[in-house]
KOLGU-4560 file (N, C-alpha, C; in nm, 3 decimals, padded with zeros to 5 digits):
<recs>
<n_xx: 14.017 n_yy: 00.237 n_zz: 19.063 ca_xx: 14.025 ca_yy: 00.215 ca_zz: 18.920 c_xx: 14.075 c_yy: 00.075 c_zz: 18.888 mol: A seq: 1 type: UNK>
<n_xx: 14.179 n_yy: 00.029 n_zz: 18.961 ca_xx: 14.231 ca_yy: -00.105 ca_zz: 18.938 c_xx: 14.128 c_yy: -00.212 c_zz: 18.969 mol: A seq: 2 type: UNK>
<n_xx: 14.042 n_yy: -00.183 n_zz: 19.066 ca_xx: 13.937 ca_yy: -00.278 ca_zz: 19.101 c_xx: 13.840 c_yy: -00.296 c_zz: 18.984 mol: A seq: 3 type: UNK>
<n_xx: 13.801 n_yy: -00.189 n_zz: 18.919 ca_xx: 13.712 ca_yy: -00.198 ca_zz: 18.803 c_xx: 13.777 c_yy: -00.273 c_zz: 18.688 mol: A seq: 4 type: UNK>
<n_xx: 13.903 n_yy: -00.248 n_zz: 18.664 ca_xx: 13.974 ca_yy: -00.318 ca_zz: 18.556 c_xx: 13.982 c_yy: -00.468 c_zz: 18.587 mol: A seq: 5 type: UNK>
<n_xx: 14.014 n_yy: -00.502 n_zz: 18.711 ca_xx: 14.022 ca_yy: -00.642 ca_zz: 18.752 c_xx: 13.887 c_yy: -00.711 c_zz: 18.739 mol: A seq: 6 type: UNK>
<n_xx: 13.781 n_yy: -00.645 n_zz: 18.784 ca_xx: 13.647 ca_yy: -00.703 ca_zz: 18.772 c_xx: 13.607 c_yy: -00.719 c_zz: 18.625 mol: A seq: 7 type: UNK>
<n_xx: 13.643 n_yy: -00.624 n_zz: 18.540 ca_xx: 13.614 ca_yy: -00.634 ca_zz: 18.397 c_xx: 13.686 c_yy: -00.752 c_zz: 18.333 mol: A seq: 8 type: UNK>
<n_xx: 13.812 n_yy: -00.770 n_zz: 18.368 ca_xx: 13.889 ca_yy: -00.883 ca_zz: 18.313 c_xx: 13.831 c_yy: -01.015 c_zz: 18.363 mol: A seq: 9 type: UNK>
<n_xx: 13.796 n_yy: -01.021 n_zz: 18.490 ca_xx: 13.738 ca_yy: -01.142 ca_zz: 18.547 c_xx: 13.605 c_yy: -01.176 c_zz: 18.481 mol: A seq: 10 type: UNK>
<n_xx: 13.519 n_yy: -01.078 n_zz: 18.467 ca_xx: 13.389 ca_yy: -01.101 ca_zz: 18.404 c_xx: 13.406 c_yy: -01.140 c_zz: 18.257 mol: A seq: 11 type: UNK>
<n_xx: 13.498 n_yy: -01.074 n_zz: 18.188 ca_xx: 13.526 ca_yy: -01.110 ca_zz: 18.048 c_xx: 13.578 c_yy: -01.253 c_zz: 18.036 mol: A seq: 12 type: UNK>
<n_xx: 13.661 n_yy: -01.295 n_zz: 18.128 ca_xx: 13.713 ca_yy: -01.432 ca_zz: 18.127 c_xx: 13.603 c_yy: -01.534 c_zz: 18.149 mol: A seq: 13 type: UNK>
<n_xx: 13.514 n_yy: -01.505 n_zz: 18.241 ca_xx: 13.402 ca_yy: -01.595 ca_zz: 18.267 c_xx: 13.311 c_yy: -01.605 c_zz: 18.145 mol: A seq: 14 type: UNK>
<n_xx: 13.279 n_yy: -01.493 n_zz: 18.084 ca_xx: 13.194 ca_yy: -01.495 ca_zz: 17.964 c_xx: 13.262 c_yy: -01.568 c_zz: 17.849 mol: A seq: 15 type: UNK>
<n_xx: 13.392 n_yy: -01.550 n_zz: 17.832 ca_xx: 13.465 ca_yy: -01.620 ca_zz: 17.728 c_xx: 13.465 c_yy: -01.771 c_zz: 17.754 mol: A seq: 16 type: UNK>
<n_xx: 13.483 n_yy: -01.811 n_zz: 17.878 ca_xx: 13.478 ca_yy: -01.953 ca_zz: 17.914 c_xx: 13.341 c_yy: -02.011 c_zz: 17.880 mol: A seq: 17 type: UNK>
<n_xx: 13.233 n_yy: -01.944 n_zz: 17.920 ca_xx: 13.099 ca_yy: -01.993 ca_zz: 17.891 c_xx: 13.071 c_yy: -01.996 c_zz: 17.742 mol: A seq: 18 type: UNK>
<n_xx: 13.125 n_yy: -01.901 n_zz: 17.669 ca_xx: 13.102 ca_yy: -01.896 ca_zz: 17.524 c_xx: 13.174 c_yy: -02.011 c_zz: 17.454 mol: A seq: 19 type: UNK>
<n_xx: 13.291 n_yy: -02.050 n_zz: 17.503 ca_xx: 13.367 ca_yy: -02.157 ca_zz: 17.437 c_xx: 13.330 c_yy: -02.296 c_zz: 17.490 mol: A seq: 20 type: UNK>
<n_xx: 13.258 n_yy: -02.305 n_zz: 17.600 ca_xx: 13.211 ca_yy: -02.434 ca_zz: 17.652 c_xx: 13.061 c_yy: -02.424 c_zz: 17.678 mol: A seq: 21 type: UNK>
<n_xx: 12.980 n_yy: -02.428 n_zz: 17.572 ca_xx: 12.837 ca_yy: -02.402 ca_zz: 17.587 c_xx: 12.762 c_yy: -02.503 c_zz: 17.673 mol: A seq: 22 type: UNK>
<n_xx: 12.812 n_yy: -02.625 n_zz: 17.686 ca_xx: 12.741 ca_yy: -02.723 ca_zz: 17.769 c_xx: 12.746 c_yy: -02.686 c_zz: 17.916 mol: A seq: 23 type: UNK>
<n_xx: 12.845 n_yy: -02.608 n_zz: 17.955 ca_xx: 12.859 ca_yy: -02.570 ca_zz: 18.095 c_xx: 12.797 c_yy: -02.434 c_zz: 18.124 mol: A seq: 24 type: UNK>
<n_xx: 12.745 n_yy: -02.371 n_zz: 18.022 ca_xx: 12.687 ca_yy: -02.238 ca_zz: 18.038 c_xx: 12.547 c_yy: -02.248 c_zz: 18.098 mol: A seq: 25 type: UNK>
<n_xx: 12.516 n_yy: -02.172 n_zz: 18.201 ca_xx: 12.379 ca_yy: -02.173 ca_zz: 18.255 c_xx: 12.279 c_yy: -02.129 c_zz: 18.148 mol: A seq: 26 type: UNK>
<n_xx: 12.158 n_yy: -02.183 n_zz: 18.154 ca_xx: 12.058 ca_yy: -02.155 ca_zz: 18.050 c_xx: 12.024 c_yy: -02.006 c_zz: 18.043 mol: A seq: 27 type: UNK>
<n_xx: 12.024 n_yy: -01.936 n_zz: 18.155 ca_xx: 11.989 ca_yy: -01.794 ca_zz: 18.150 c_xx: 12.099 c_yy: -01.713 c_zz: 18.080 mol: A seq: 28 type: UNK>
<n_xx: 12.223 n_yy: -01.760 n_zz: 18.078 ca_xx: 12.331 ca_yy: -01.693 ca_zz: 18.006 c_xx: 12.325 c_yy: -01.728 c_zz: 17.858 mol: A seq: 29 type: UNK>
<n_xx: 12.288 n_yy: -01.855 n_zz: 17.825 ca_xx: 12.282 ca_yy: -01.898 ca_zz: 17.686 c_xx: 12.191 c_yy: -01.809 c_zz: 17.602 mol: A seq: 30 type: UNK>
<n_xx: 12.079 n_yy: -01.766 n_zz: 17.661 ca_xx: 11.986 ca_yy: -01.680 ca_zz: 17.588 c_xx: 12.043 c_yy: -01.540 c_zz: 17.568 mol: A seq: 31 type: UNK>
<n_xx: 12.133 n_yy: -01.499 n_zz: 17.653 ca_xx: 12.186 ca_yy: -01.364 ca_zz: 17.649 c_xx: 12.306 c_yy: -01.350 c_zz: 17.557 mol: A seq: 32 type: UNK>
<n_xx: 12.392 n_yy: -01.454 n_zz: 17.551 ca_xx: 12.511 ca_yy: -01.447 ca_zz: 17.466 c_xx: 12.475 c_yy: -01.466 c_zz: 17.319 mol: A seq: 33 type: UNK>
<n_xx: 12.532 n_yy: -01.387 n_zz: 17.230 ca_xx: 12.499 ca_yy: -01.401 ca_zz: 17.088 c_xx: 12.566 c_yy: -01.525 c_zz: 17.027 mol: A seq: 34 type: UNK>
<n_xx: 12.495 n_yy: -01.591 n_zz: 16.938 ca_xx: 12.552 ca_yy: -01.701 ca_zz: 16.863 c_xx: 12.575 c_yy: -01.829 c_zz: 16.940 mol: A seq: 35 type: UNK>
<n_xx: 12.512 n_yy: -01.844 n_zz: 17.055 ca_xx: 12.530 ca_yy: -01.967 ca_zz: 17.132 c_xx: 12.445 c_yy: -02.078 c_zz: 17.069 mol: A seq: 36 type: UNK>
<n_xx: 12.504 n_yy: -02.193 n_zz: 17.040 ca_xx: 12.425 ca_yy: -02.303 ca_zz: 16.986 c_xx: 12.333 c_yy: -02.360 c_zz: 17.093 mol: A seq: 37 type: UNK>
<n_xx: 12.214 n_yy: -02.392 n_zz: 17.055 ca_xx: 12.120 ca_yy: -02.454 ca_zz: 17.148 c_xx: 12.142 c_yy: -02.605 c_zz: 17.146 mol: A seq: 38 type: UNK>
<n_xx: 12.143 n_yy: -02.664 n_zz: 17.260 ca_xx: 12.159 ca_yy: -02.808 ca_zz: 17.271 c_xx: 12.026 c_yy: -02.870 c_zz: 17.308 mol: A seq: 39 type: UNK>
<n_xx: 12.005 n_yy: -02.992 n_zz: 17.258 ca_xx: 11.884 ca_yy: -03.064 ca_zz: 17.293 c_xx: 11.896 c_yy: -03.115 c_zz: 17.436 mol: A seq: 40 type: UNK>
<n_xx: 11.787 n_yy: -03.158 n_zz: 17.490 ca_xx: 11.799 ca_yy: -03.221 ca_zz: 17.622 c_xx: 11.874 c_yy: -03.352 c_zz: 17.605 mol: A seq: 41 type: UNK>
<n_xx: 11.920 n_yy: -03.412 n_zz: 17.712 ca_xx: 12.002 ca_yy: -03.534 ca_zz: 17.698 c_xx: 11.928 c_yy: -03.645 c_zz: 17.624 mol: A seq: 42 type: UNK>
<n_xx: 12.000 n_yy: -03.713 n_zz: 17.537 ca_xx: 11.950 ca_yy: -03.831 ca_zz: 17.468 c_xx: 12.032 c_yy: -03.950 c_zz: 17.513 mol: A seq: 43 type: UNK>
<n_xx: 11.977 n_yy: -04.069 n_zz: 17.495 ca_xx: 12.041 ca_yy: -04.191 ca_zz: 17.544 c_xx: 12.067 c_yy: -04.285 c_zz: 17.428 mol: A seq: 44 type: UNK>
<n_xx: 12.192 n_yy: -04.326 n_zz: 17.413 ca_xx: 12.233 ca_yy: -04.414 ca_zz: 17.304 c_xx: 12.264 c_yy: -04.551 c_zz: 17.363 mol: A seq: 45 type: UNK>
<n_xx: 12.204 n_yy: -04.656 n_zz: 17.303 ca_xx: 12.223 ca_yy: -04.791 ca_zz: 17.352 c_xx: 12.201 c_yy: -04.889 c_zz: 17.238 mol: A seq: 46 type: UNK>
<n_xx: 12.235 n_yy: -05.015 n_zz: 17.260 ca_xx: 12.219 ca_yy: -05.119 ca_zz: 17.158 c_xx: 12.105 c_yy: -05.213 c_zz: 17.199 mol: A seq: 47 type: UNK>
<n_xx: 12.020 n_yy: -05.246 n_zz: 17.100 ca_xx: 11.910 ca_yy: -05.338 ca_zz: 17.127 c_xx: 11.959 c_yy: -05.483 c_zz: 17.119 mol: A seq: 48 type: UNK>
<n_xx: 11.866 n_yy: -05.579 n_zz: 17.127 ca_xx: 11.901 ca_yy: -05.721 ca_zz: 17.127 c_xx: 11.967 c_yy: -05.766 c_zz: 16.997 mol: A seq: 49 type: UNK>
<n_xx: 11.939 n_yy: -05.697 n_zz: 16.886 ca_xx: 12.000 ca_yy: -05.732 ca_zz: 16.757 c_xx: 12.131 c_yy: -05.659 c_zz: 16.734 mol: A seq: 50 type: UNK>
<n_xx: 12.174 n_yy: -05.576 n_zz: 16.827 ca_xx: 12.299 ca_yy: -05.504 ca_zz: 16.813 c_xx: 12.285 c_yy: -05.370 c_zz: 16.741 mol: A seq: 51 type: UNK>
<n_xx: 12.163 n_yy: -05.329 n_zz: 16.710 ca_xx: 12.137 ca_yy: -05.202 ca_zz: 16.643 c_xx: 12.150 c_yy: -05.087 c_zz: 16.745 mol: A seq: 52 type: UNK>
<n_xx: 12.210 n_yy: -04.979 n_zz: 16.702 ca_xx: 12.221 ca_yy: -04.861 ca_zz: 16.788 c_xx: 12.086 c_yy: -04.790 c_zz: 16.792 mol: A seq: 53 type: UNK>
<n_xx: 12.041 n_yy: -04.760 n_zz: 16.912 ca_xx: 11.916 ca_yy: -04.688 ca_zz: 16.933 c_xx: 11.947 c_yy: -04.559 c_zz: 17.007 mol: A seq: 54 type: UNK>
<n_xx: 11.876 n_yy: -04.453 n_zz: 16.971 ca_xx: 11.887 ca_yy: -04.325 ca_zz: 17.041 c_xx: 11.747 c_yy: -04.285 c_zz: 17.081 mol: A seq: 55 type: UNK>
<n_xx: 11.725 n_yy: -04.271 n_zz: 17.212 ca_xx: 11.592 ca_yy: -04.240 ca_zz: 17.263 c_xx: 11.602 c_yy: -04.125 c_zz: 17.363 mol: A seq: 56 type: UNK>
<n_xx: 11.485 n_yy: -04.070 n_zz: 17.396 ca_xx: 11.483 ca_yy: -03.962 ca_zz: 17.494 c_xx: 11.466 c_yy: -04.012 c_zz: 17.637 mol: A seq: 57 type: UNK>
<n_xx: 11.444 n_yy: -04.144 n_zz: 17.653 ca_xx: 11.435 ca_yy: -04.203 ca_zz: 17.787 c_xx: 11.537 c_yy: -04.316 c_zz: 17.796 mol: A seq: 58 type: UNK>
<n_xx: 11.608 n_yy: -04.326 n_zz: 17.906 ca_xx: 11.709 ca_yy: -04.431 ca_zz: 17.918 c_xx: 11.644 c_yy: -04.569 c_zz: 17.928 mol: A seq: 59 type: UNK>
<n_xx: 11.707 n_yy: -04.670 n_zz: 17.870 ca_xx: 11.655 ca_yy: -04.807 ca_zz: 17.886 c_xx: 11.680 c_yy: -04.855 c_zz: 18.029 mol: A seq: 60 type: UNK>
<n_xx: 11.594 n_yy: -04.940 n_zz: 18.078 ca_xx: 11.607 ca_yy: -04.985 ca_zz: 18.217 c_xx: 11.700 c_yy: -05.105 c_zz: 18.231 mol: A seq: 61 type: UNK>
<n_xx: 11.707 n_yy: -05.189 n_zz: 18.128 ca_xx: 11.773 ca_yy: -05.318 ca_zz: 18.144 c_xx: 11.908 c_yy: -05.330 c_zz: 18.073 mol: A seq: 62 type: UNK>
<n_xx: 11.967 n_yy: -05.220 n_zz: 18.029 ca_xx: 12.096 ca_yy: -05.226 ca_zz: 17.960 c_xx: 12.175 c_yy: -05.098 c_zz: 17.982 mol: A seq: 63 type: UNK>
<n_xx: 12.303 n_yy: -05.106 n_zz: 17.951 ca_xx: 12.387 ca_yy: -04.988 ca_zz: 17.967 c_xx: 12.362 c_yy: -04.891 c_zz: 17.852 mol: A seq: 64 type: UNK>
<n_xx: 12.388 n_yy: -04.765 n_zz: 17.876 ca_xx: 12.365 ca_yy: -04.662 ca_zz: 17.775 c_xx: 12.464 c_yy: -04.549 c_zz: 17.795 mol: A seq: 65 type: UNK>
<n_xx: 12.478 n_yy: -04.467 n_zz: 17.690 ca_xx: 12.561 ca_yy: -04.346 ca_zz: 17.696 c_xx: 12.469 c_yy: -04.226 c_zz: 17.685 mol: A seq: 66 type: UNK>
<n_xx: 12.498 n_yy: -04.122 n_zz: 17.761 ca_xx: 12.424 ca_yy: -03.997 ca_zz: 17.751 c_xx: 12.488 c_yy: -03.913 c_zz: 17.642 mol: A seq: 67 type: UNK>
<n_xx: 12.407 n_yy: -03.864 n_zz: 17.548 ca_xx: 12.456 ca_yy: -03.790 ca_zz: 17.433 c_xx: 12.382 c_yy: -03.657 c_zz: 17.426 mol: A seq: 68 type: UNK>
<n_xx: 12.454 n_yy: -03.551 n_zz: 17.390 ca_xx: 12.390 ca_yy: -03.421 ca_zz: 17.367 c_xx: 12.421 c_yy: -03.378 c_zz: 17.225 mol: A seq: 69 type: UNK>
<n_xx: 12.321 n_yy: -03.329 n_zz: 17.156 ca_xx: 12.337 ca_yy: -03.280 ca_zz: 17.020 c_xx: 12.299 c_yy: -03.134 c_zz: 17.014 mol: A seq: 70 type: UNK>
<n_xx: 12.363 n_yy: -03.063 n_zz: 16.923 ca_xx: 12.319 ca_yy: -02.926 ca_zz: 16.897 c_xx: 12.184 c_yy: -02.934 c_zz: 16.828 mol: A seq: 71 type: UNK>
<n_xx: 12.100 n_yy: -02.836 n_zz: 16.851 ca_xx: 11.965 ca_yy: -02.840 ca_zz: 16.794 c_xx: 11.966 c_yy: -02.829 c_zz: 16.642 mol: A seq: 72 type: UNK>
<n_xx: 12.074 n_yy: -02.779 n_zz: 16.582 ca_xx: 12.078 ca_yy: -02.768 ca_zz: 16.436 c_xx: 12.155 c_yy: -02.884 c_zz: 16.371 mol: A seq: 73 type: UNK>
<n_xx: 12.175 n_yy: -02.994 n_zz: 16.444 ca_xx: 12.246 ca_yy: -03.110 ca_zz: 16.393 c_xx: 12.146 c_yy: -03.215 c_zz: 16.346 mol: A seq: 74 type: UNK>
<n_xx: 12.172 n_yy: -03.274 n_zz: 16.229 ca_xx: 12.088 ca_yy: -03.381 ca_zz: 16.179 c_xx: 12.137 c_yy: -03.511 c_zz: 16.242 mol: A seq: 75 type: UNK>
<n_xx: 12.053 n_yy: -03.575 n_zz: 16.322 ca_xx: 12.092 ca_yy: -03.698 ca_zz: 16.388 c_xx: 12.026 c_yy: -03.820 c_zz: 16.324 mol: A seq: 76 type: UNK>
<n_xx: 11.951 n_yy: -03.799 n_zz: 16.218 ca_xx: 11.888 ca_yy: -03.912 ca_zz: 16.149 c_xx: 11.993 c_yy: -03.992 c_zz: 16.075 mol: A seq: 77 type: UNK>
<n_xx: 11.985 n_yy: -04.125 n_zz: 16.082 ca_xx: 12.084 ca_yy: -04.206 ca_zz: 16.010 c_xx: 12.065 c_yy: -04.191 c_zz: 15.859 mol: A seq: 78 type: UNK>
<n_xx: 12.172 n_yy: -04.208 n_zz: 15.781 ca_xx: 12.159 ca_yy: -04.194 ca_zz: 15.637 c_xx: 12.075 c_yy: -04.308 c_zz: 15.579 mol: A seq: 79 type: UNK>
<n_xx: 12.007 n_yy: -04.280 n_zz: 15.469 ca_xx: 11.928 ca_yy: -04.383 ca_zz: 15.401 c_xx: 12.019 c_yy: -04.483 c_zz: 15.336 mol: A seq: 80 type: UNK>
<n_xx: 11.981 n_yy: -04.607 n_zz: 15.344 ca_xx: 12.059 ca_yy: -04.712 ca_zz: 15.277 c_xx: 11.984 c_yy: -04.755 c_zz: 15.151 mol: A seq: 81 type: UNK>
<n_xx: 12.058 n_yy: -04.771 n_zz: 15.041 ca_xx: 11.989 ca_yy: -04.810 ca_zz: 14.917 c_xx: 11.936 c_yy: -04.952 c_zz: 14.919 mol: A seq: 82 type: UNK>
</recs>
């Protein structure tokens, strides 16, 4: 009986960890857990020759970049300027 209780607590802890850290959750678990936010595939943020921030789906070859992940329900478009 104690073994079942211990396994239940362990499994519950793992599921809680995956639920609170969705980037580390395996994709097959993400589909199973309710309310998990979907993340886009990695995007790459870098600055062009004019200093403008660019976000692309492929990393630039000749400059440094940061890997960024967004939730699929996040608006990543820059605001319009008047």
